[in-house]
C-alpha positions as CSV (number, residue, x, y, z in Angstrom):
1,M,33.1,121.4,93.9
2,T,31.1,120.4,90.8
3,T,31.0,116.9,89.6
4,A,33.0,117.7,86.5
5,K,35.7,119.5,88.6
6,T,35.8,116.6,91.0
7,A,36.3,114.1,88.2
8,D,39.0,116.3,86.7
9,Q,40.9,116.6,90.0
10,A,40.6,112.9,90.7
11,A,42.0,112.1,87.2
12,A,44.9,114.6,87.7
13,T,45.8,113.0,91.1
14,L,45.6,109.5,89.7
15,A,47.9,110.4,86.8
16,D,50.5,112.1,89.1
17,P,53.4,109.6,89.9
18,R,53.4,111.0,93.4
19,W,50.1,109.4,94.1
20,A,51.7,105.9,93.7
21,A,54.1,106.9,96.5
22,V,51.2,108.0,98.7
23,L,49.3,104.7,98.0
24,A,52.5,102.7,98.9
25,R,53.2,104.9,101.9
26,D,56.7,105.1,100.5
27,A,59.1,106.4,103.2
28,A,61.7,106.9,100.5
29,A,59.5,109.8,99.1
30,D,59.5,111.6,102.5
31,G,61.1,115.0,102.1
32,Q,60.5,115.1,98.4
33,F,56.9,116.5,98.6
34,V,53.9,116.6,100.9
35,Y,50.2,116.2,100.0
36,S,47.2,118.0,101.5
37,V,43.7,116.8,101.9
38,R,41.0,119.4,101.2
39,T,38.3,117.9,103.5
40,T,40.5,117.7,106.6
41,G,42.6,120.8,106.0
42,V,45.9,119.0,106.9
43,Y,49.0,118.1,104.9
44,C,51.0,114.9,105.3
45,R,54.2,113.2,104.3
46,P,53.9,110.4,101.7
47,S,54.4,107.7,104.3
48,C,51.6,108.9,106.6
49,P,49.8,105.9,108.1
50,S,46.5,107.7,108.3
51,R,43.5,106.5,106.2
52,R,44.1,107.4,102.6
53,A,42.1,110.3,101.2
54,R,40.0,110.2,98.1
55,P,42.1,111.3,95.1
56,E,39.7,114.2,94.2
57,N,40.5,115.8,97.6
58,V,44.3,115.6,97.3
59,R,46.8,118.3,96.3
60,F,50.5,117.9,96.0
61,H,53.0,120.5,97.3
62,A,56.8,120.9,97.0
63,S,57.2,121.4,100.7
64,G,55.4,121.8,104.0
65,A,55.9,125.6,103.8
66,A,54.1,125.6,100.4
67,A,51.3,123.6,101.9
68,E,51.0,126.0,104.9
69,Q,51.0,129.0,102.6
70,A,48.0,127.4,100.8
71,G,46.2,127.3,104.2
72,F,46.8,123.7,105.4
73,R,48.2,122.7,108.8
74,P,50.5,119.8,109.5
75,C,49.1,116.3,110.3
76,Q,49.4,115.5,114.0
77,R,50.0,111.8,113.2
78,C,52.9,111.9,110.7
79,Q,54.2,115.4,111.7
80,P,55.5,116.4,108.3
81,Q,57.0,119.6,109.6
82,Q,59.6,117.4,111.5
83,P,62.6,115.6,109.9
84,A,61.5,112.4,108.2
85,P,61.9,109.2,110.3
86,A,64.6,107.9,108.0
87,A,66.6,111.1,108.4
88,Q,66.1,111.0,112.2
89,Q,67.4,107.4,112.2
90,A,70.4,108.3,110.0
91,A,71.2,111.2,112.4
92,R,71.1,108.8,115.4
93,I,73.4,106.3,113.7
94,A,75.8,109.0,112.7
95,E,75.9,110.2,116.3
96,A,76.5,106.7,117.5
97,C,79.3,106.2,115.0
98,R,80.9,109.4,116.3
99,L,80.7,108.1,119.9
100,L,82.2,104.8,118.8
101,E,85.3,106.7,117.5
102,S,86.4,107.3,121.1
103,D,89.3,105.3,122.7
104,E,86.8,103.8,125.2
105,P,83.6,103.2,123.2
106,P,80.4,103.2,125.3
107,A,78.7,99.9,126.1
108,L,75.5,99.1,124.1
109,A,73.1,100.2,126.8
110,E,74.8,103.5,127.3
111,L,75.2,104.1,123.5
112,A,71.5,103.4,122.9
113,A,70.5,105.7,125.8
114,R,72.6,108.6,124.4
115,V,70.8,108.4,121.0
116,G,67.4,108.0,122.7
117,L,66.6,104.4,121.8
118,S,66.2,101.1,123.6
119,P,69.2,98.8,123.2
120,W,67.2,96.3,121.1
121,H,65.9,99.0,118.6
122,F,69.3,100.7,118.5
123,H,71.2,97.5,117.8
124,R,68.7,96.6,115.0
125,Q,68.8,100.1,113.4
126,F,72.6,100.3,113.6
127,K,73.0,97.0,111.8
128,Q,70.4,98.0,109.1
129,H,72.3,101.2,108.4
130,T,75.9,100.0,108.6
131,G,75.7,96.3,107.9
132,V,77.6,95.4,111.1
133,T,76.9,95.5,114.9
134,P,78.1,98.5,117.0
135,R,80.8,96.2,118.5
136,A,82.1,95.2,115.0
137,W,82.0,98.8,113.9
138,A,84.1,99.9,116.8
139,A,86.6,97.1,116.2
140,A,86.8,98.0,112.5
141,R,87.5,101.6,113.3
142,R,90.1,100.7,115.8
143,A,91.8,98.5,113.2
144,E,91.8,101.4,110.8
145,R,93.4,103.6,113.4
146,L,96.0,100.9,114.1
147,R,97.0,100.9,110.4
148,D,97.2,104.7,110.5
149,E,99.2,104.8,113.7
150,L,101.6,102.1,112.6
151,G,102.8,104.5,110.0
152,R,102.8,107.5,112.3
153,Q,104.2,106.5,115.7
154,A,107.8,105.9,116.6
155,T,107.2,102.3,117.9
156,V,104.7,99.5,117.4
157,T,103.8,99.8,121.1
158,E,103.0,103.5,120.8
159,A,100.9,102.8,117.8
160,I,98.9,100.1,119.6
161,F,97.9,102.3,122.5
162,A,97.3,105.3,120.2
163,A,94.9,103.2,118.2
164,G,92.8,102.6,121.4
165,Y,94.0,99.2,122.5
166,N,94.3,99.0,126.3
167,A,96.8,96.1,126.1
168,S,99.3,94.9,123.5
169,S,98.2,91.3,124.0
170,R,94.7,92.2,122.8
171,C,96.1,93.8,119.7
172,Y,98.4,90.9,118.9
173,A,95.5,88.5,119.4
174,E,93.5,90.3,116.8
175,S,96.3,91.3,114.4
176,D,96.1,88.3,112.1
177,A,92.4,88.9,111.4
178,V,92.8,92.7,111.3
179,L,96.1,93.1,109.4
180,G,96.8,89.6,108.0
181,M,100.1,89.7,109.8
182,R,101.8,90.9,113.0
183,P,101.8,94.7,113.6
184,S,105.6,94.9,113.2
185,T,105.4,93.2,109.8
186,W,102.6,95.6,108.7
187,R,104.6,98.6,109.9
188,A,107.4,97.4,107.6
189,G,105.0,97.2,104.7
190,G,104.9,93.5,104.7
191,Q,108.7,93.2,104.9
192,G,109.8,89.7,105.6
193,Q,106.5,88.3,104.4
194,Q,106.8,86.0,101.4
195,I,104.2,86.0,98.6
196,R,104.5,83.4,95.9
197,F,103.0,84.4,92.5
198,A,102.8,83.4,88.9
199,I,101.4,85.1,85.8
200,G,99.8,83.1,83.1
201,Q,97.1,83.1,80.4
202,C,93.5,81.9,80.5
203,A,90.4,82.3,78.3
204,L,89.8,85.7,80.0
205,G,93.2,87.1,79.3
206,A,96.2,87.5,81.6
207,I,95.9,86.0,85.1
208,L,98.0,86.5,88.2
209,V,97.7,84.1,91.1
210,A,99.4,84.9,94.5
211,Q,99.6,83.0,97.7
212,S,100.7,84.0,101.2
213,A,101.3,81.6,104.1
214,R,97.6,81.9,104.9
215,G,96.3,81.1,101.5
216,L,95.4,82.6,98.1
217,C,95.7,86.4,98.5
218,A,95.1,87.5,94.9
219,I,93.6,86.3,91.7
220,L,93.8,89.2,89.3
221,L,92.6,89.4,85.7
222,G,93.5,91.8,83.0
223,D,95.0,92.5,79.6
224,D,98.5,93.5,80.6
225,P,100.6,91.1,82.8
226,G,102.8,94.1,83.8
227,E,99.8,95.9,85.2
228,L,98.8,92.8,87.2
229,L,102.3,92.6,88.7
230,A,102.2,96.3,89.6
231,D,98.9,95.8,91.3
232,L,100.4,93.0,93.4
233,E,103.4,95.2,94.3
234,R,101.1,98.0,95.5
235,R,99.2,95.6,97.7
236,F,102.4,94.2,99.3
237,P,105.0,97.0,98.8
238,N,107.7,95.5,101.0
239,A,106.9,91.8,100.9
240,E,109.3,89.4,99.2
241,L,107.6,88.4,95.9
242,L,108.8,85.0,94.8
243,G,108.2,83.4,91.4
244,G,106.3,80.1,91.7
245,D,108.1,76.7,91.6
246,A,106.7,73.5,90.1
247,D,104.4,72.9,93.0
248,F,103.0,76.4,92.7
249,E,102.6,76.1,89.0
250,R,100.3,73.1,89.7
251,L,98.2,75.3,92.1
252,V,98.0,78.0,89.4
253,A,96.8,75.4,86.9
254,Q,94.1,74.5,89.4
255,V,93.0,78.2,89.7
256,V,93.0,78.6,85.9
257,G,90.9,75.5,85.6
258,F,88.5,77.0,88.1
259,V,88.3,80.3,86.3
260,E,87.6,78.5,83.0
261,A,84.8,76.4,84.7
262,P,83.6,78.2,87.9
263,R,81.1,75.4,88.6
264,L,83.9,73.1,89.5
265,G,84.6,75.0,92.7
266,L,87.9,75.9,94.3
267,D,88.8,74.0,97.4
268,L,91.8,76.1,98.5
269,P,92.3,78.3,101.6
270,L,91.9,82.1,101.0
271,D,93.7,84.9,102.7
272,L,91.0,87.5,103.0
273,R,92.0,91.0,104.2
274,G,89.4,93.6,104.7
275,S,87.1,95.4,107.1
276,A,84.4,93.6,109.1
277,F,81.8,94.9,106.6
278,Q,83.8,93.7,103.6
279,Q,84.3,90.3,105.1
280,R,80.5,90.0,105.6
281,V,79.9,91.0,102.0
282,W,82.5,88.6,100.7
283,Q,81.1,85.7,102.6
284,A,77.6,86.5,101.3
285,L,79.1,86.5,97.8
286,R,80.5,83.0,98.4
287,D,77.0,81.8,99.3
288,I,75.6,82.7,95.9
289,P,75.3,79.5,93.8
290,P,77.1,79.3,90.4
291,G,74.7,80.4,87.7
292,S,72.7,82.6,90.0
293,T,72.8,86.4,90.3
294,V,71.6,88.9,92.9
295,S,71.3,92.7,92.7
296,Y,73.4,95.0,95.0
297,A,70.2,95.8,96.9
298,E,69.4,92.1,97.4
299,L,73.0,91.5,98.6
300,A,72.6,94.3,101.1
301,E,69.4,92.7,102.3
302,R,71.1,89.4,102.7
303,I,73.7,90.8,105.1
304,G,71.1,92.6,107.1
305,A,72.0,96.1,105.8
306,P,69.3,97.1,103.3
307,R,70.4,100.8,103.3
308,A,74.1,100.0,102.7
309,V,73.8,99.4,98.9
310,R,76.7,101.7,98.0
311,A,78.9,100.2,100.7
312,V,78.1,96.7,99.4
313,A,79.1,97.9,95.9
314,G,82.4,99.3,97.3
315,A,83.1,96.0,99.0
316,C,82.6,94.1,95.7
317,A,85.0,96.5,94.0
318,A,87.6,96.0,96.7
319,N,87.7,92.2,96.1
320,A,91.1,91.0,95.0
321,L,90.2,87.3,94.5
322,A,88.4,87.1,91.1
323,V,85.9,84.3,90.8
324,A,86.9,82.8,94.2
325,I,84.9,85.7,95.7
326,P,82.2,85.8,93.0
327,C,81.4,89.4,92.7
328,H,80.6,88.8,89.0
329,R,77.3,87.3,90.3
330,V,76.1,90.7,91.4
331,V,74.1,92.7,88.8
332,R,72.0,95.9,88.7
333,S,68.4,95.8,89.8
334,D,67.3,95.7,86.2
335,G,69.6,92.7,85.5
336,G,72.2,94.7,83.6
337,L,75.9,94.1,84.0
338,S,78.1,96.8,85.4
339,G,80.7,97.6,88.1
340,Y,83.1,94.7,87.6
341,R,86.7,95.8,88.3
342,W,88.0,93.4,85.7
343,G,85.7,94.5,82.9
344,V,82.1,93.9,82.0
345,E,82.9,91.6,79.2
346,R,84.8,89.2,81.6
347,K,81.8,89.4,83.9
348,R,79.5,88.4,81.0
349,A,81.8,85.6,80.0
350,L,81.9,84.2,83.6
351,L,78.2,84.2,83.9
352,E,77.8,82.5,80.5
353,R,80.2,79.8,81.6
354,E,78.2,79.2,84.8
355,T,74.8,79.1,83.1
356,G,76.0,77.1,80.1
357,E,74.8,79.7,77.6
């Protein structure tokens, strides 16, 4: 290759955005393209750990098949003709989740062996992908089955065993954390459970505050008080909804004061009802100091699940305790505001109150 052609090829490679992925050995780019090296006659995936080639010797190809058609052979080190490591990991975790769906989930060592990993590596990868441990995943899935079976089976006992519990006592011991109430009460749609509530006004519009025997179970914001009440009724379809008395009105005033000035803090018990993953996200949200923000990706990192960004966003959206669980402190990676169930303008107003702007 002449000097001029060499310089032109080097310039073309350096200008190609795919070269940055090769330099960074970006595993996220695996599967999107491969690159070949003229001097070695091989082609590699972007994350290949081999010594980087000189840019004038590099060509980019849409796929391994295209590279082989051009006369290159696959690298023996990164094996680009095989599924990308990230895809292989995802497949292993998906298989493990399927195995955990059984009534008798395998122990950690057996589960790891069945997906071809050591227990330590499997446990670490599973938590990175799902945000929870295999044990917590199995418990959450069993809880979901319990909720489904309570609406399907003829009796509570049949629902407990159909959900995979091997003893009623185990279910009842977990039911408060899993359902927020006894299975029989859940089966009745919350019938017999009393929820006190009141609707008022604050600087952000209408506000509904509701409290169960365990603590605050809803702080809802909106424009239409009727919509807020309908939301509460959907959450507790058969519970007894009671208007607040004078003592409750004082609690509501305390919550409204907190919404107006989030830096004051809210020293009241919360009734949190969600999956194991949602609970972890909500706790991480409570650890974000007033006036600070994190991105969804950073929040996923904090709970040890860097690949679960979408699931983290879903947990934020499922939050029913505005400001008390400060999902308004989560922003896009570029710092932009989005994804707030009570409206972006309320999110902006809350952050401005916290930062004093």
